[in-house]
C-alpha positions, 0 to 999 in steps of 0.5 A: 500497494508496495511489493506484494510478490510471490517470493516475498510474501510467504516469508512475512510475519502475519501474511494472511492478515496483511493480504486480507487487509490490502484486498479489503482496501483494494475492494473499497478503492474499487467501490470509491473509484480511488486511484491505485498503484502497484509496485514490484521489487525486481520482479524477475527475481522476486516474482509477480504480484500475488494473485489475490492482489493482482485480481483486485487490481486488474488492468494495473501494470505494476511499476517494477523497480530496483530502488527500495523507495518508490520515489526514487523510481522515475517511472513511479514518479511520472506515472503518479504525476501523470495519472493523479496530478491532483493527488495530495495524499498516499495510503501505503500498504505492502512489504516490507515496512522497514525497507520499501514501505518506510523509504516510500513513505519518507519519499512521499513526505519529502515530496509534500504528500500526506502519508497514511500507513495502514499498520495492519496492511504492512509487514516485514519478515520479523515483528521487530522490523515491522514495529521499527518501520512503523515507528520510523514512518510515524516519527518522520510525519506519516499518520498510522491507522488501521485498515478498518479506521481507513475504511470508515474514514473513507466511507464517511457514513453508513447507509450509502450504497458504497457502505452497503457494497463493502459490508459483505467483505 
């Protein structure tokens, strides 16, 4: 979850939808015990992770960075390798799609990760920059999908305890 911060989120186009979708993905991540990482962009200036997201990622300390792409930050790279050494896929959410999310996607692709971007769980201050960011990531090799597509792909089937646990949300 990239840079969902107090001073950035209010300026984001479609912010309510993006926050809601990230929360839904975090809930499923908890149900399925998927690894999660949070980042902040210069937290001292842009604030902490918004409460809605921080509450669903309790116990996770965000990696604070000044680099736009997460893979340009040594702590992020170390934490990713140390905590999730066998990870080969990254699901990206956050803001802004044409800056930090895009540069993180490009860095992940360069490192050999399969990158999925939840198109309705990323955003920018303007719709045009959101769209440009999505196109740039897709052309570089990231897979674009939606929150609902990701939910159902990760669940795989109905009738499971995990499926029933996410249904109320």
